[in-house]
C-alpha positions as CSV (number, residue, x, y, z in Angstrom):
1,X,3.0,-5.5,15.5
2,X,2.1,-4.1,12.3
3,X,4.0,-0.7,13.3
4,X,7.2,-2.6,13.8
5,X,6.7,-4.5,10.4
6,X,6.3,-0.7,8.8
7,X,9.6,0.2,10.5
8,X,11.7,-3.1,9.5
9,X,10.6,-2.5,6.1
10,X,11.2,1.7,6.1
11,X,14.6,0.5,7.5
12,X,15.2,-2.2,5.0
13,X,14.1,0.3,2.1
14,X,15.8,3.8,3.0
15,X,19.3,2.3,3.5
16,X,19.1,0.2,-0.2
17,X,17.7,3.7,-1.8
18,X,20.8,5.6,0.3
19,X,23.8,3.2,-0.3
20,X,22.6,1.6,-4.1
21,X,22.7,5.1,-5.4
22,X,20.7,7.0,-7.7
23,X,17.6,5.3,-9.8
24,X,15.2,6.5,-11.9
25,X,12.3,8.0,-9.9
26,X,9.8,5.4,-11.4
27,X,12.0,2.1,-10.2
28,X,11.8,4.2,-6.2
29,X,8.4,4.3,-6.7
30,X,7.4,0.6,-7.7
31,X,10.2,-0.7,-5.2
32,X,8.2,1.5,-2.2
33,X,4.8,0.3,-3.4
34,X,6.2,-3.1,-3.4
35,X,7.6,-2.9,0.1
36,X,4.1,-1.4,1.4
37,X,2.1,-4.3,0.2
38,X,4.9,-6.4,1.8
39,X,4.8,-5.3,5.2
40,X,1.0,-6.1,5.4
41,X,1.0,-9.5,4.1
42,X,2.3,-11.8,7.2
43,X,-0.4,-9.7,9.3
44,X,-3.1,-10.0,6.7
45,X,-2.3,-13.7,5.8
46,X,-2.4,-14.6,9.4
47,X,-6.2,-13.0,9.7
48,X,-7.3,-15.0,7.1
49,X,-5.6,-17.9,8.2
50,X,-7.6,-18.0,11.1
51,X,-10.6,-18.3,9.4
52,X,-9.8,-20.2,6.5
53,X,-8.2,-23.2,5.4
54,X,-7.5,-24.0,1.6
55,X,-4.7,-24.1,-0.8
56,X,-4.7,-20.4,-1.9
57,X,-4.8,-19.1,1.8
58,X,-1.8,-21.6,2.8
59,X,0.1,-20.7,-0.1
60,X,0.0,-17.0,1.0
61,X,0.5,-17.8,4.6
62,X,3.9,-19.7,3.9
63,X,5.0,-16.9,1.4
64,X,4.2,-14.0,3.5
65,X,6.2,-16.4,6.6
66,X,9.1,-16.9,4.1
67,X,9.5,-13.0,3.6
68,X,8.9,-12.2,7.3
69,X,12.0,-14.5,8.2
70,X,14.0,-12.8,5.1
71,X,12.8,-9.2,6.3
72,X,14.7,-10.3,9.8
73,X,18.1,-10.8,8.1
74,X,17.4,-7.8,5.6
75,X,17.2,-5.4,8.7
76,X,20.0,-6.9,10.4
77,X,22.0,-6.4,6.8
78,X,20.8,-2.5,6.8
79,X,22.1,-2.0,10.2
80,X,25.3,-3.6,9.3
81,X,25.6,-1.9,5.9
82,X,25.8,1.4,8.1
83,X,28.2,0.0,10.0
84,X,30.6,-0.9,7.3
85,X,29.7,2.4,5.5
86,X,30.4,4.7,8.4
87,X,34.0,2.4,9.4
88,X,35.0,3.0,5.4
89,X,33.9,6.8,5.7
90,X,36.1,7.0,8.8
91,X,39.3,5.2,7.5
92,X,38.9,6.7,4.3
93,X,38.6,3.6,2.9
94,X,37.8,3.6,-1.4
95,X,34.7,1.0,-0.6
96,X,31.5,2.1,-3.0
97,X,28.4,2.2,-0.7
98,X,26.5,0.2,-3.7
99,X,29.1,-2.7,-3.5
100,X,28.4,-2.6,0.4
101,X,25.0,-2.9,0.4
102,X,25.1,-5.3,-2.6
103,X,27.5,-8.1,-0.5
104,X,25.9,-7.0,3.0
105,X,21.6,-7.7,1.6
106,X,23.1,-10.5,-0.6
107,X,24.5,-12.2,2.5
108,X,21.1,-11.4,4.5
109,X,19.3,-13.1,1.6
110,X,21.5,-16.0,1.4
111,X,21.3,-16.3,5.4
112,X,17.4,-16.3,5.0
113,X,17.1,-19.0,2.2
114,X,19.5,-21.5,4.6
115,X,17.4,-20.8,7.2
116,X,14.4,-21.4,5.3
117,X,15.8,-25.0,3.9
118,X,17.0,-25.8,7.6
119,X,13.5,-25.6,8.8
120,X,12.1,-28.3,6.8
121,X,15.1,-30.9,7.5
122,X,14.2,-32.7,10.4
123,X,16.4,-34.7,12.7
124,X,16.6,-37.3,14.9
125,X,18.4,-36.4,18.4
126,X,19.6,-39.6,20.4
127,X,20.0,-39.1,24.2
128,X,20.6,-41.3,27.2
129,X,19.1,-40.3,30.5
130,X,19.8,-41.9,33.7
131,X,16.5,-41.8,36.1
132,X,17.3,-42.8,39.7
133,X,14.4,-45.3,40.9
134,X,13.8,-46.7,37.3
135,X,11.5,-49.6,37.5
136,X,13.6,-52.5,36.1
137,X,11.5,-52.7,33.3
138,X,12.3,-49.5,31.8
139,X,16.0,-50.0,31.5
140,X,17.0,-49.7,28.1
141,X,13.5,-48.9,26.6
142,X,12.9,-45.5,25.0
143,X,10.6,-42.9,24.6
144,X,10.2,-40.2,21.6
145,X,9.9,-36.7,22.4
146,X,7.7,-34.1,19.5
147,X,6.5,-31.1,20.2
148,X,5.5,-28.0,18.2
149,X,4.8,-29.3,14.8
150,X,2.1,-26.3,14.5
151,X,0.2,-27.9,12.0
152,X,-1.6,-25.2,10.2
153,X,-1.0,-23.4,7.3
154,X,2.5,-24.0,6.6
155,X,2.5,-27.7,7.5
156,X,-0.4,-30.0,7.6
157,X,-1.6,-33.7,7.5
158,X,1.4,-34.4,5.5
159,X,3.5,-33.4,7.8
160,X,2.0,-35.3,10.8
161,X,2.3,-38.6,8.3
162,X,5.6,-38.0,7.6
163,X,6.7,-37.2,11.9
164,X,4.5,-40.8,12.1
165,X,6.8,-42.5,9.4
166,X,9.9,-41.4,11.2
167,X,8.6,-42.5,14.7
168,X,7.8,-45.9,13.6
169,X,11.6,-46.3,11.9
170,X,12.6,-45.3,15.7
171,X,10.1,-48.1,17.1
172,X,10.1,-46.4,20.7
173,X,8.2,-47.9,23.7
174,X,6.3,-44.7,24.2
175,X,5.5,-41.3,22.3
176,X,5.3,-38.0,24.6
177,X,3.6,-35.1,22.4
178,X,4.2,-32.0,24.3
179,X,2.1,-29.4,22.9
180,X,1.0,-27.0,20.1
181,X,1.0,-29.9,17.9
182,X,-2.1,-27.5,16.0
183,X,-0.9,-24.0,15.3
184,X,-4.2,-22.7,16.5
185,X,-4.9,-21.4,13.1
186,X,-7.6,-22.9,11.3
187,X,-7.1,-26.5,10.3
188,X,-8.1,-29.9,9.4
189,X,-7.7,-31.1,12.6
190,X,-9.0,-34.6,12.2
191,X,-6.9,-35.3,8.9
192,X,-3.6,-33.9,11.3
193,X,-4.3,-36.1,14.0
194,X,-5.5,-39.4,12.0
195,X,-2.1,-40.4,11.3
196,X,-0.8,-41.0,14.7
197,X,-3.3,-43.7,15.0
198,X,-1.1,-45.6,12.7
199,X,1.9,-45.1,15.3
200,X,3.4,-48.4,16.5
201,X,4.5,-47.4,20.1
202,X,4.1,-50.2,22.6
203,X,2.4,-47.9,25.6
204,X,0.8,-45.8,23.1
205,X,1.0,-41.8,22.7
206,X,0.5,-39.1,25.7
207,X,-0.4,-35.6,24.8
208,X,-0.7,-32.2,26.9
209,X,-1.9,-29.0,25.5
210,X,0.2,-26.1,24.7
211,X,-0.5,-22.0,24.6
212,X,-1.8,-22.6,21.0
213,X,-4.3,-25.0,21.4
214,X,-5.6,-22.8,24.0
215,X,-5.7,-19.6,21.8
216,X,-9.4,-20.9,21.7
217,X,-11.6,-24.1,22.9
218,X,-9.1,-26.8,22.9
219,X,-11.7,-29.1,22.9
220,X,-12.0,-30.1,19.4
221,X,-8.3,-30.4,19.3
222,X,-8.4,-32.8,22.2
223,X,-11.4,-34.7,20.9
224,X,-9.4,-35.1,17.6
225,X,-6.1,-36.3,19.1
226,X,-8.2,-38.9,21.4
227,X,-10.1,-40.2,18.3
228,X,-6.7,-41.0,16.8
229,X,-5.9,-43.0,20.1
230,X,-3.7,-40.3,22.2
231,X,-4.2,-40.3,25.6
232,X,-4.5,-36.7,26.5
233,X,-3.5,-35.7,30.0
234,X,-5.3,-32.9,32.0
235,X,-3.9,-32.8,35.4
236,X,-3.2,-36.3,35.9
237,X,-0.9,-39.6,36.6
238,X,-0.6,-42.5,34.9
239,X,1.5,-45.9,36.2
240,X,3.2,-47.9,33.1
241,X,4.2,-50.8,34.2
242,X,6.0,-48.9,37.6
243,X,6.8,-45.7,35.7
244,X,4.6,-42.4,36.6
245,X,3.9,-40.7,33.7
246,X,2.3,-36.9,34.7
247,X,0.6,-34.7,32.1
248,X,-0.4,-30.7,32.9
249,X,-2.0,-28.7,30.4
250,X,0.0,-25.2,29.6
251,X,-3.1,-22.7,30.9
252,X,-2.2,-24.5,34.8
253,X,1.1,-22.8,34.9
254,X,-0.3,-19.3,34.5
255,X,-0.1,-19.0,38.6
256,X,2.2,-20.4,40.6
257,X,-0.2,-21.2,42.9
258,X,-2.5,-23.5,40.6
259,X,0.6,-25.4,39.3
260,X,1.6,-26.3,42.7
261,X,-1.8,-27.2,43.6
262,X,-1.9,-29.5,40.7
263,X,1.2,-31.2,41.1
264,X,0.1,-31.9,44.9
265,X,-3.5,-33.3,43.6
266,X,-1.3,-35.6,41.3
267,X,0.4,-37.1,44.1
268,X,3.9,-38.0,42.5
269,X,5.8,-40.4,44.3
270,X,9.5,-39.3,45.1
271,X,10.7,-42.6,45.7
272,X,10.2,-43.7,42.1
273,X,10.6,-42.8,38.7
274,X,8.3,-40.1,37.2
275,X,8.4,-38.4,33.7
276,X,6.0,-34.7,34.0
277,X,5.1,-33.7,30.2
278,X,4.6,-29.5,30.4
279,X,4.5,-27.6,27.4
280,X,6.6,-24.8,28.5
281,X,10.2,-24.9,30.7
282,X,8.4,-22.6,33.5
283,X,7.8,-23.5,36.9
284,X,10.5,-25.8,37.4
285,X,11.1,-25.4,41.2
286,X,8.0,-26.2,41.7
287,X,8.4,-29.6,39.8
288,X,11.5,-30.1,41.5
289,X,9.9,-29.9,45.0
290,X,6.8,-32.3,43.8
291,X,9.7,-35.1,43.2
292,X,9.9,-35.2,39.3
293,X,12.3,-37.0,37.9
294,X,12.1,-36.0,34.3
295,X,10.3,-33.0,32.9
296,X,10.1,-32.9,29.3
297,X,9.0,-29.4,27.2
298,X,9.1,-27.6,24.2
299,X,7.8,-24.0,23.6
300,X,10.9,-22.1,23.1
301,X,11.7,-23.4,19.5
302,X,15.1,-22.5,21.1
303,X,13.8,-19.3,19.4
304,X,14.4,-20.2,15.8
305,X,16.6,-17.8,14.1
306,X,19.1,-15.1,14.8
307,X,18.7,-13.0,17.0
308,X,15.8,-14.6,18.8
309,X,18.0,-17.4,19.4
310,X,19.9,-14.9,22.0
311,X,16.4,-13.6,23.4
312,X,15.3,-17.0,24.3
313,X,18.1,-18.0,25.8
314,X,18.2,-14.8,28.0
315,X,14.9,-15.7,29.3
316,X,15.1,-19.2,30.1
317,X,18.7,-19.4,30.2
318,X,20.2,-23.1,30.0
319,X,16.5,-24.5,29.8
320,X,15.9,-23.2,26.7
321,X,17.3,-26.0,24.9
322,X,18.5,-29.6,25.8
323,X,19.3,-31.8,28.8
324,X,20.0,-30.0,32.2
325,X,19.6,-30.7,35.9
326,X,17.8,-28.7,38.6
327,X,18.2,-29.9,42.2
328,X,17.3,-33.7,41.8
329,X,15.2,-33.2,38.5
330,X,16.1,-33.3,34.9
331,X,14.9,-31.0,32.4
332,X,14.9,-31.7,28.5
333,X,13.3,-28.7,26.8
334,X,13.1,-29.4,22.8
335,X,13.7,-27.1,19.8
336,X,10.3,-28.4,18.4
337,X,9.8,-30.1,15.2
338,X,7.9,-27.3,13.4
339,X,7.9,-23.8,13.3
340,X,5.6,-20.6,14.4
341,X,5.5,-17.7,12.2
342,X,8.4,-17.8,9.5
343,X,9.4,-21.5,8.3
344,X,12.7,-20.2,9.3
345,X,15.4,-21.7,11.4
346,X,19.0,-20.6,11.9
347,X,20.8,-21.2,15.2
348,X,18.1,-23.8,15.6
349,X,17.4,-27.0,14.3
350,X,13.5,-29.2,14.0
351,X,14.1,-32.5,15.7
352,X,12.5,-35.5,17.4
353,X,14.1,-37.0,20.5
354,X,14.5,-40.2,21.3
355,X,15.5,-41.1,25.1
356,X,16.9,-44.3,25.9
357,X,16.5,-44.8,29.9
358,X,19.1,-46.4,32.0
């Protein structure tokens, strides 16, 4: 990854120096040193963030993440600048190369700043879902879906409090948290989880682990959430007034046979409505065959920003985001409430989802 970051910085630096025109040698040297330091900023701050949790490390990591997001658009801008420059040369159009570089890089920086601002604008998406065999008691009730908050260096207990405040305003009957509540880096896990104790959802909150909780031992995350009153589901099913709520941890999806075995052991009744909580929208046919009515997932972040939005769409196809149908099962994949790495979103929005069952 560090080699890729070196390459990206070299492309941006080389493009600017080549197209922006001659500059004093001292200025170029200073710019080269700045780019060299920036190229190691994210990996360096990430290594520190896995070991330490304090204001300095959190600030360094956040700034490095913002720069990484900007770099993404600057690399795209550099490639676009060379295309525009080549078209101008072939067409004998008198466009100064310095102007081309200035305009294209200016647009790239603007895109990065807009994406950073968008990443902190949390939306609430409201959806009606028709579930076959829905118990009469659940008709018209609501469920909130929260995923991928990634509490750690960028967002901490303050973001958790904000999430809980929004949830209590929505007044859902139940709250589902489908993994990556934590980022997996060093964090005050108790402080981040404690606001969940103030949820006023009638049937409480249910949680399954995501891949970031499983970077190391997930027990400390599970303990913090359990102590806050959240029900952690680990290959189990609960009956809540006739609705089957099923939870499977992320690691169970590693092999198809393990996932299928877990579903068989849980014994979902296909004649009754069920909701499966699992972090990623994988192994969908196995869940459909087991009789799941609705699967709720996150993980994809909808790619967070271009061009990764296209890559995620290519991998997960229609299940990368939104509500879709597979056989007799419906699948909703949320873009998540937080971010991983760069706190940037462009082409995807952070969200909490409120389902109304009909």
